[in-house]
KEKE-3310 file (N, C-alpha, C; in steps of 0.2 Angstrom, whole numbers, plus 5000, padded with zeros to 4 digits):
npx = (4974:4966:4964:4953:4944:4937:4943:4954:4950:4944:4959:4965:4959:4956:4972:4971:4963:4969:4984:4979:4975:4985:4994:4986:4985:5001:4999:4992:5004:5010:5005:4992:4998:5001:5013:5023:5025:5033:5044:5062:5059:5063:5071:5061:5060:5061:5048:5043:5045:5055:5058)
npy = (4839:4847:4859:4869:4877:4889:4892:4897:4910:4916:4919:4928:4936:4942:4947:4956:4964:4969:4973:4986:4991:4992:5001:5013:5019:5021:5033:5040:5046:5054:5065:5064:5069:5069:5076:5071:5059:5061:5056:5058:5071:5068:5052:5036:5031:5042:5049:5053:5070:5080:5098)
npz = (5026:5016:5005:5000:4986:4989:5000:4997:4988:5000:5006:4997:4991:5005:5008:4995:4998:5015:5006:5001:5012:5017:5006:5008:5021:5019:5009:5014:5023:5018:5018:5010:4997:4981:4976:4980:4976:4965:4949:4948:4962:4974:4980:4980:4993:5003:5006:5018:5024:5034:5038)
capx = (4972:4961:4962:4948:4944:4934:4948:4959:4948:4945:4963:4967:4956:4963:4981:4971:4960:4976:4986:4975:4973:4996:4995:4980:4991:5007:4997:4992:5007:5014:5000:4988:5001:5003:5016:5026:5028:5033:5050:5065:5059:5065:5069:5056:5060:5059:5039:5040:5055:5055:5060)
capy = (4843:4847:4870:4872:4884:4895:4896:4901:4917:4922:4922:4931:4945:4947:4949:4964:4973:4972:4980:4991:4996:4998:5008:5019:5022:5026:5040:5045:5046:5059:5072:5064:5073:5064:5077:5068:5052:5065:5058:5064:5072:5063:5043:5033:5030:5047:5054:5058:5073:5087:5105)
capz = (5025:5009:5006:4993:4978:4993:5006:4991:4986:5007:5006:4992:4994:5011:5003:4992:5006:5017:5003:4999:5019:5017:5003:5011:5027:5016:5006:5020:5026:5014:5015:5005:4992:4976:4973:4984:4973:4957:4947:4952:4964:4979:4983:4984:5002:5006:5006:5022:5027:5039:5034)
cpx = (4971:4960:4960:4949:4943:4937:4954:4957:4945:4953:4967:4967:4957:4967:4977:4970:4967:4984:4985:4976:4982:4994:4991:4986:4996:5007:4996:4997:5013:5008:4994:4992:5003:5009:5024:5030:5029:5041:5054:5066:5067:5067:5063:5055:5060:5055:5040:5044:5050:5057:5061)
cpy = (4844:4858:4868:4877:4892:4898:4901:4907:4921:4923:4926:4938:4948:4951:4956:4968:4974:4977:4985:4996:4999:5003:5010:5023:5026:5034:5044:5050:5053:5064:5070:5069:5069:5067:5076:5064:5056:5061:5060:5069:5073:5055:5044:5033:5036:5052:5059:5062:5078:5091:5109)
cpz = (5018:5009:5000:4993:4984:4995:5001:4991:4993:5005:5001:4992:5003:5010:4999:4998:5012:5016:5001:5009:5020:5015:5005:5016:5023:5009:5011:5027:5026:5013:5011:4997:4987:4970:4977:4981:4968:4957:4946:4955:4970:4981:4984:4990:5006:5004:5013:5025:5029:5038:5041)
residu = (MET:LYS:ILE:GLY:LYS:ARG:PHE:LEU:ILE:LYS:LEU:SER:LEU:THR:PHE:MET:LEU:VAL:GLY:ALA:ILE:VAL:SER:PHE:ILE:GLY:PHE:ALA:SER:SER:GLY:PHE:ASP:ILE:ASP:GLN:TYR:ALA:GLU:ASN:GLN:HIS:HIS:TRP:TYR:ARG:VAL:VAL:HIS:PHE:GLU)
# end
């Protein structure tokens, strides 16, 4: 099977789109709050927390 340039371009664009969607879902799960990502406030894995 020969892999052409068009296939690689489509594959790379697909991965970029999927990455953007996953990033948006992560940002949405933080409540669209940029302060949740501040340094030394919480660990990186504690974006969503309950008080």
